[in-house]
TORMARZA-277482 format. One record per residue (C-alpha): residue number from 1; residue in three letters; x, y negated, z. Coordinates in steps of 0.001 Angstrom, whole numbers. Each point is the difference from the previous one (the first is absolute). Example, Ala and Ser with C-alpha at 12.3 -4.5 7.8 and 13.67 -1.06 7.14 Angstrom:
<marmis>
[marmi 1 "ALA" [12300 4500 7800]]
[marmi 2 "SER" [1370 -3440 -660]]
</marmis>
This chain:
<marmis>
[marmi 1 "MET" [-5014 -39727 -12632]]
[marmi 2 "ARG" [-1755 1296 3121]]
[marmi 3 "ALA" [1527 3044 1678]]
[marmi 4 "VAL" [-8 1944 3272]]
[marmi 5 "VAL" [3383 -683 1611]]
[marmi 6 "ILE" [1627 2042 2777]]
[marmi 7 "SER" [2398 -2177 2011]]
[marmi 8 "ALA" [676 2420 2879]]
[marmi 9 "TYR" [-573 3735 403]]
[marmi 10 "GLY" [-3165 846 1874]]
[marmi 11 "VAL" [-1120 -3637 91]]
[marmi 12 "LEU" [-3208 -877 -1835]]
[marmi 13 "PRO" [867 -1174 -3545]]
[marmi 14 "GLU" [-1399 -3206 -1429]]
[marmi 15 "VAL" [-1409 -1004 -3372]]
[marmi 16 "ARG" [1901 -2945 -1464]]
[marmi 17 "GLU" [1273 -1555 -3212]]
[marmi 18 "VAL" [3259 1423 -1379]]
[marmi 19 "ALA" [1813 -192 -3333]]
[marmi 20 "GLU" [-1291 2181 -2826]]
[marmi 21 "PRO" [2393 2778 -1128]]
[marmi 22 "ALA" [2180 -830 -2985]]
[marmi 23 "VAL" [-104 2300 -3007]]
[marmi 24 "ALA" [3411 1656 -405]]
[marmi 25 "ASP" [1406 1788 -3020]]
[marmi 26 "GLY" [-1579 3428 -330]]
[marmi 27 "SER" [-2844 -852 2370]]
[marmi 28 "VAL" [-3517 -1384 -71]]
[marmi 29 "VAL" [-1992 -2074 2456]]
[marmi 30 "LEU" [-3556 1101 733]]
[marmi 31 "LYS" [-2967 -1990 1179]]
[marmi 32 "VAL" [-1160 2275 2822]]
[marmi 33 "GLU" [-3657 889 -497]]
[marmi 34 "ALA" [-154 2602 2794]]
[marmi 35 "THR" [2410 1574 2474]]
[marmi 36 "GLY" [-436 2733 2584]]
[marmi 37 "LEU" [636 -171 3737]]
[marmi 38 "CYS" [2051 3091 867]]
[marmi 39 "ARG" [1531 1444 3176]]
[marmi 40 "SER" [3417 -369 -1654]]
[marmi 41 "ASP" [-588 -3771 147]]
[marmi 42 "TRP" [-546 368 3748]]
[marmi 43 "HIS" [3294 1912 342]]
[marmi 44 "GLY" [1735 -2872 -1783]]
[marmi 45 "TRP" [-1639 -2618 2220]]
[marmi 46 "MET" [1113 1930 3079]]
[marmi 47 "GLY" [3631 0 -1166]]
[marmi 48 "HIS" [252 3674 -931]]
[marmi 49 "ASP" [1493 -686 -3450]]
[marmi 50 "SER" [3632 -1119 -166]]
[marmi 51 "ASP" [-416 -1435 -3526]]
[marmi 52 "ILE" [-2236 -2839 1163]]
[marmi 53 "VAL" [1558 -3425 535]]
[marmi 54 "LEU" [-2042 -2674 1782]]
[marmi 55 "PRO" [-1888 -2098 -879]]
[marmi 56 "HIS" [-1842 2542 -2090]]
[marmi 57 "VAL" [-3162 517 -2045]]
[marmi 58 "PRO" [-1338 3587 220]]
[marmi 59 "GLY" [-2174 1892 -2475]]
[marmi 60 "HIS" [839 2820 -2406]]
[marmi 61 "GLU" [-3300 1394 -1353]]
[marmi 62 "LEU" [-1013 -2366 -2746]]
[marmi 63 "ALA" [-1764 -650 -3261]]
[marmi 64 "GLY" [-204 -3166 -2021]]
[marmi 65 "THR" [469 -1827 -3272]]
[marmi 66 "ILE" [3371 -902 -1448]]
[marmi 67 "ALA" [648 -3733 510]]
[marmi 68 "ALA" [3568 -192 -1366]]
[marmi 69 "VAL" [2296 2327 -1959]]
[marmi 70 "GLY" [3771 -68 450]]
[marmi 71 "ALA" [2607 229 -2732]]
[marmi 72 "GLY" [648 3518 -1251]]
[marmi 73 "VAL" [-3475 1333 780]]
[marmi 74 "SER" [-1814 1374 -3039]]
[marmi 75 "GLY" [-3452 1524 -380]]
[marmi 76 "TRP" [-1610 -2196 2657]]
[marmi 77 "ALA" [-1679 -3402 -244]]
[marmi 78 "VAL" [-1536 -2675 2199]]
[marmi 79 "GLY" [-3536 1048 897]]
[marmi 80 "ASP" [591 3775 -55]]
[marmi 81 "ARG" [-1790 1836 2821]]
[marmi 82 "VAL" [2479 2212 1880]]
[marmi 83 "THR" [960 1809 3145]]
[marmi 84 "THR" [3348 1408 1092]]
[marmi 85 "PRO" [1370 2677 2325]]
[marmi 86 "PHE" [1235 -1389 3311]]
[marmi 87 "ILE" [3417 1394 -994]]
[marmi 88 "CYS" [1384 -2184 -2784]]
[marmi 89 "ALA" [2715 2190 -1504]]
[marmi 90 "CYS" [2990 -1249 -1982]]
[marmi 91 "GLY" [-573 2315 -2972]]
[marmi 92 "ALA" [3703 473 -678]]
[marmi 93 "CYS" [1424 2243 2749]]
[marmi 94 "GLU" [322 3787 -106]]
[marmi 95 "GLN" [-3218 580 1954]]
[marmi 96 "CYS" [-1976 -2377 -2209]]
[marmi 97 "LEU" [1327 1556 -3187]]
[marmi 98 "GLU" [-1175 3385 1331]]
[marmi 99 "GLY" [-3479 -1444 638]]
[marmi 100 "ASN" [342 -240 3785]]
[marmi 101 "GLN" [-541 -3727 368]]
[marmi 102 "GLN" [-1647 540 3398]]
[marmi 103 "VAL" [3436 720 1494]]
[marmi 104 "CYS" [1992 -2571 -1999]]
[marmi 105 "PRO" [2989 -1051 2159]]
[marmi 106 "ASN" [-235 -3536 -1444]]
[marmi 107 "GLN" [-3730 -376 608]]
[marmi 108 "LEU" [-1575 -3242 1126]]
[marmi 109 "GLN" [-3260 -38 1944]]
[marmi 110 "PRO" [-2273 -3054 153]]
[marmi 111 "GLY" [-798 -791 3599]]
[marmi 112 "PHE" [3201 1643 1217]]
[marmi 113 "ASN" [3122 -826 -2061]]
[marmi 114 "TYR" [-1513 -3282 -1151]]
[marmi 115 "TRP" [-3156 -2085 516]]
[marmi 116 "GLY" [-3147 1973 -703]]
[marmi 117 "SER" [-3607 -312 -1061]]
[marmi 118 "PHE" [-1742 -1561 3019]]
[marmi 119 "ALA" [155 -3108 -2135]]
[marmi 120 "GLU" [-1449 -1576 -3103]]
[marmi 121 "TYR" [2989 1072 -2144]]
[marmi 122 "VAL" [2589 2786 172]]
[marmi 123 "ALA" [2996 1013 -2127]]
[marmi 124 "VAL" [440 3475 -1508]]
[marmi 125 "PRO" [3646 861 -853]]
[marmi 126 "TYR" [1036 2470 -2718]]
[marmi 127 "ALA" [-3392 -690 -1552]]
[marmi 128 "GLU" [228 2292 -3016]]
[marmi 129 "VAL" [611 3006 2273]]
[marmi 130 "ASN" [-2581 -786 2651]]
[marmi 131 "LEU" [-3071 -1684 -1491]]
[marmi 132 "VAL" [-3126 2101 -521]]
[marmi 133 "ARG" [-2708 -1317 -2301]]
[marmi 134 "LEU" [-3461 137 1530]]
[marmi 135 "PRO" [-3033 1420 -1785]]
[marmi 136 "ASP" [-2390 -2786 -974]]
[marmi 137 "ASP" [-2759 1400 2178]]
[marmi 138 "MET" [2093 339 3177]]
[marmi 139 "ASP" [-465 -2817 2498]]
[marmi 140 "PHE" [2991 -1547 1744]]
[marmi 141 "ALA" [-993 1147 3482]]
[marmi 142 "THR" [-12 3645 -1096]]
[marmi 143 "ALA" [3268 -457 -1880]]
[marmi 144 "ALA" [1750 -1564 3006]]
[marmi 145 "GLY" [-487 3165 2023]]
[marmi 146 "LEU" [1623 2129 -2691]]
[marmi 147 "GLY" [3465 -1488 486]]
[marmi 148 "CYS" [697 1531 3387]]
[marmi 149 "ARG" [-2586 2039 1848]]
[marmi 150 "PHE" [-1922 1697 -2804]]
[marmi 151 "ALA" [2938 539 -2351]]
[marmi 152 "THR" [2172 1159 2896]]
[marmi 153 "SER" [-2660 2506 1028]]
[marmi 154 "PHE" [-557 1146 -3581]]
[marmi 155 "ARG" [3638 890 -468]]
[marmi 156 "ALA" [306 1455 3511]]
[marmi 157 "VAL" [-3011 2295 -381]]
[marmi 158 "HIS" [170 891 -3680]]
[marmi 159 "GLN" [3642 -212 -1052]]
[marmi 160 "VAL" [1986 511 3222]]
[marmi 161 "GLY" [-2366 2145 2078]]
[marmi 162 "GLN" [-1250 1766 -3149]]
[marmi 163 "VAL" [-3411 604 1539]]
[marmi 164 "VAL" [-2189 2359 -2018]]
[marmi 165 "ALA" [-3635 1034 173]]
[marmi 166 "GLY" [-868 2288 2886]]
[marmi 167 "GLU" [2794 -1144 2312]]
[marmi 168 "ARG" [-772 -1394 3431]]
[marmi 169 "VAL" [1460 -3492 463]]
[marmi 170 "ALA" [116 -1762 3377]]
[marmi 171 "VAL" [356 -3785 -200]]
[marmi 172 "PHE" [1133 -1640 3240]]
[marmi 173 "GLY" [-980 -3666 143]]
[marmi 174 "CYS" [-2932 -1420 -1965]]
[marmi 175 "GLY" [1090 -3530 -739]]
[marmi 176 "GLY" [399 -1084 -3617]]
[marmi 177 "VAL" [2720 2548 -800]]
[marmi 178 "GLY" [-1783 2836 1761]]
[marmi 179 "LEU" [-3416 -680 -1528]]
[marmi 180 "SER" [1652 -191 -3416]]
[marmi 181 "ALA" [1643 3373 657]]
[marmi 182 "VAL" [-3355 1457 1072]]
[marmi 183 "MET" [-1682 -1188 -3193]]
[marmi 184 "ILE" [2816 1233 -2264]]
[marmi 185 "ALA" [370 3406 1672]]
[marmi 186 "ALA" [-3763 524 -150]]
[marmi 187 "ALA" [-30 -927 -3692]]
[marmi 188 "LEU" [2662 2668 -557]]
[marmi 189 "GLY" [-2318 2593 1544]]
[marmi 190 "ALA" [1631 310 3423]]
[marmi 191 "GLU" [-1856 655 3249]]
[marmi 192 "VAL" [886 -3193 1844]]
[marmi 193 "ILE" [240 -405 3775]]
[marmi 194 "ALA" [107 -3632 1155]]
[marmi 195 "ILE" [1448 -860 3428]]
[marmi 196 "ASP" [-246 -3390 1714]]
[marmi 197 "THR" [-985 -1665 3278]]
[marmi 198 "ASN" [-2379 -2389 -1793]]
[marmi 199 "SER" [-3496 1429 -478]]
[marmi 200 "GLU" [-792 -2559 -2712]]
[marmi 201 "ALA" [3097 1036 -1943]]
[marmi 202 "LEU" [-978 3653 312]]
[marmi 203 "GLN" [-3465 -801 -1348]]
[marmi 204 "LEU" [1607 -1671 -3027]]
[marmi 205 "ALA" [2250 3041 -425]]
[marmi 206 "ARG" [-3082 2215 -234]]
[marmi 207 "GLU" [-1493 -2356 -2590]]
[marmi 208 "TYR" [3212 233 -2037]]
[marmi 209 "GLY" [84 3808 -23]]
[marmi 210 "ALA" [1249 1338 3344]]
[marmi 211 "VAL" [-1713 3274 887]]
[marmi 212 "HIS" [1064 -192 3637]]
[marmi 213 "ALA" [500 -3062 2213]]
[marmi 214 "ILE" [1907 471 3266]]
[marmi 215 "HIS" [225 -2640 2700]]
[marmi 216 "ALA" [3680 84 973]]
[marmi 217 "SER" [632 1593 3398]]
[marmi 218 "ALA" [2178 2553 1759]]
[marmi 219 "ASP" [-2077 2694 -1730]]
[marmi 220 "THR" [586 -1219 -3561]]
[marmi 221 "VAL" [2492 2718 -953]]
[marmi 222 "ALA" [-2205 2749 1431]]
[marmi 223 "GLN" [-3010 -1326 -1906]]
[marmi 224 "ILE" [1959 51 -3263]]
[marmi 225 "HIS" [1159 3564 622]]
[marmi 226 "ASP" [-3592 994 772]]
[marmi 227 "LEU" [-719 -1052 -3595]]
[marmi 228 "GLY" [2863 2179 -1246]]
[marmi 229 "GLY" [2925 -2388 296]]
[marmi 230 "ALA" [1197 -2518 -2574]]
[marmi 231 "HIS" [1857 790 -3208]]
[marmi 232 "VAL" [1006 -3676 -135]]
[marmi 233 "THR" [142 -2668 2697]]
[marmi 234 "ILE" [408 -3716 -625]]
[marmi 235 "ASP" [1114 -2613 2529]]
[marmi 236 "ALA" [-1579 -3165 -1374]]
[marmi 237 "LEU" [572 -1946 3218]]
[marmi 238 "GLY" [3634 363 1066]]
[marmi 239 "SER" [297 1416 3500]]
[marmi 240 "ASN" [2278 2511 1723]]
[marmi 241 "ASP" [-3026 1527 1755]]
[marmi 242 "VAL" [-1866 327 -3302]]
[marmi 243 "VAL" [3006 1664 -1633]]
[marmi 244 "GLN" [127 2610 2759]]
[marmi 245 "GLN" [-3714 753 -352]]
[marmi 246 "ALA" [225 102 -3778]]
[marmi 247 "LEU" [2846 2518 34]]
[marmi 248 "GLN" [-1736 2163 2609]]
[marmi 249 "ALA" [-3231 -39 -2046]]
[marmi 250 "LEU" [1667 1516 -3079]]
[marmi 251 "ARG" [-426 3574 -1094]]
[marmi 252 "PRO" [3230 1960 -644]]
[marmi 253 "ARG" [1793 -1408 -3077]]
[marmi 254 "GLY" [-2100 -3136 225]]
[marmi 255 "ARG" [1034 -3419 -1300]]
[marmi 256 "HIS" [113 -3235 1976]]
[marmi 257 "VAL" [-4 -3310 -1897]]
[marmi 258 "GLN" [1244 -3056 1893]]
[marmi 259 "ILE" [-1398 -3310 -1235]]
[marmi 260 "GLY" [-243 -2052 3204]]
[marmi 261 "LEU" [3076 -1930 1036]]
[marmi 262 "LEU" [1850 1182 3110]]
[marmi 263 "PRO" [1962 -3052 1229]]
[marmi 264 "SER" [814 1687 3328]]
[marmi 265 "GLY" [1119 3250 -1605]]
[marmi 266 "VAL" [-1409 3467 571]]
[marmi 267 "ASN" [914 3244 1752]]
[marmi 268 "LEU" [-331 3144 -2107]]
[marmi 269 "ASP" [-321 3589 1167]]
[marmi 270 "VAL" [2468 1302 -2559]]
[marmi 271 "GLY" [-399 3528 1356]]
[marmi 272 "ARG" [-3671 -97 -988]]
[marmi 273 "LEU" [868 -1395 -3419]]
[marmi 274 "ILE" [2350 2934 -551]]
[marmi 275 "GLY" [-2016 2774 1628]]
[marmi 276 "GLN" [-3259 -926 -1762]]
[marmi 277 "GLU" [1747 -1061 -3235]]
[marmi 278 "LEU" [-1678 -3377 166]]
[marmi 279 "THR" [806 -2768 -2460]]
[marmi 280 "TRP" [461 -3658 988]]
[marmi 281 "LEU" [-563 -2391 -2911]]
[marmi 282 "GLY" [484 -3747 -24]]
[marmi 283 "SER" [-2006 -2138 -2414]]
[marmi 284 "HIS" [725 -3650 -753]]
[marmi 285 "GLY" [-2250 -1871 -2405]]
[marmi 286 "MET" [-523 721 -3694]]
[marmi 287 "PRO" [1782 -1408 -3073]]
[marmi 288 "ALA" [-1841 -2092 -2579]]
[marmi 289 "HIS" [419 2613 -2750]]
[marmi 290 "ALA" [-2058 2488 2075]]
[marmi 291 "TYR" [-3064 -2257 256]]
[marmi 292 "PRO" [-1804 1092 -3218]]
[marmi 293 "GLU" [-1116 3384 1398]]
[marmi 294 "MET" [-1421 -1693 3089]]
[marmi 295 "LEU" [-1656 -2780 -2025]]
[marmi 296 "ASP" [-1585 2592 -2311]]
[marmi 297 "LEU" [-1523 1792 3000]]
[marmi 298 "VAL" [-1350 -3327 1261]]
[marmi 299 "ALA" [-1431 -811 -3436]]
[marmi 300 "THR" [-1829 3340 -180]]
[marmi 301 "GLY" [-1429 -419 3492]]
[marmi 302 "ASN" [1886 2950 1501]]
[marmi 303 "LEU" [1708 -2445 2360]]
[marmi 304 "ASN" [-1755 -3061 1430]]
[marmi 305 "PRO" [2513 -2198 1838]]
[marmi 306 "GLN" [-2448 -2897 -5]]
[marmi 307 "GLN" [-2060 1877 2591]]
[marmi 308 "LEU" [2857 -300 2484]]
[marmi 309 "ILE" [-327 -3796 256]]
[marmi 310 "THR" [-1990 -872 3109]]
[marmi 311 "ARG" [984 -3635 564]]
[marmi 312 "THR" [1142 -3049 -1983]]
[marmi 313 "ILE" [1605 -2936 1840]]
[marmi 314 "THR" [1627 -3351 -796]]
[marmi 315 "LEU" [3621 -1062 509]]
[marmi 316 "GLU" [-1127 -1984 3041]]
[marmi 317 "GLU" [-1434 3163 1568]]
[marmi 318 "THR" [3113 2070 -749]]
[marmi 319 "PRO" [2256 -869 3003]]
[marmi 320 "ALA" [-2631 1155 2490]]
[marmi 321 "ALA" [-759 3113 -2062]]
[marmi 322 "LEU" [3716 865 -89]]
[marmi 323 "ALA" [263 -408 3769]]
[marmi 324 "ASP" [-3109 2156 510]]
[marmi 325 "LEU" [1896 2970 -1466]]
[marmi 326 "THR" [1827 161 3333]]
[marmi 327 "ASN" [-3229 1419 1431]]
[marmi 328 "GLY" [-392 2622 -2729]]
[marmi 329 "THR" [-836 265 -3685]]
[marmi 330 "PRO" [-3569 -991 -897]]
[marmi 331 "ALA" [-2060 2381 -2099]]
[marmi 332 "GLY" [462 -382 -3739]]
[marmi 333 "VAL" [2099 -2478 -1963]]
[marmi 334 "THR" [194 -3750 606]]
[marmi 335 "VAL" [622 -2164 -3070]]
[marmi 336 "ILE" [1130 -3635 95]]
[marmi 337 "ALA" [-1272 -2454 -2626]]
[marmi 338 "PRO" [2506 -2910 24]]
</marmis>
């Protein structure tokens, strides 16, 4: 099969022929119909993830059709249209049995622990726990974005951040995760403030429900407080500077939700956390069993993840697009059609 292969960190990958994944017991192999290009893939390419072993095929946001079913997998057949969370949980540990598959200690992640979806085929382990059946009327490009950015934002905003109507939510970073968070928070009735350095991304944020769009600067925190301060802040980028601004922008007893990865760590003003009774919340993906509520909201038109897709590229165009993330995240979501 054709795949995007990373041979050295930070060096432009190449598209070449590699062996197709074998179907193991308990797993399935998917024909990849669409896969998203995400900043997490860039972190992996840059060597920020210790799980990656070179050579490596990235890609973790995916949708496709089942091409092969391993022994022990019931309820699924060749040809089924599916997606999967980027966290493939084991289904048998204490966390999984409690429904917290997103923090499974035995989790496997395509594109990180093993070869991912920037390819014509990809394996999905622990298939019965992690496969999500797609509605017949949902296209693969839309479904691919659900596995990481949109589902991650849905759980972060709705289930972890517990945003409710009337609250003021400041979303820092309007890439795919941030724009998803804007759309979801707005659908929940929040007054959304979008912050980014990219004017095009801020325009999209307004289209997706942001009431206020702030071009990131030294005055960002002051501008948010001029609006009354934020009940909830979300770092959808992953930056120490953003974290500091997000915490300073909160009202007393506000909640900060961290989605963006922080490979270089972060410094926290713990005194402010204590004195203002602020809450720091981490959010990491969403388990397959939690998808139905999100899919129902998509089906009814309350959420429109398909609007986030601004570009579709081929496998051959993917190495350059991955490298371009070094210069910043383009507006909207990029989907790869292998």
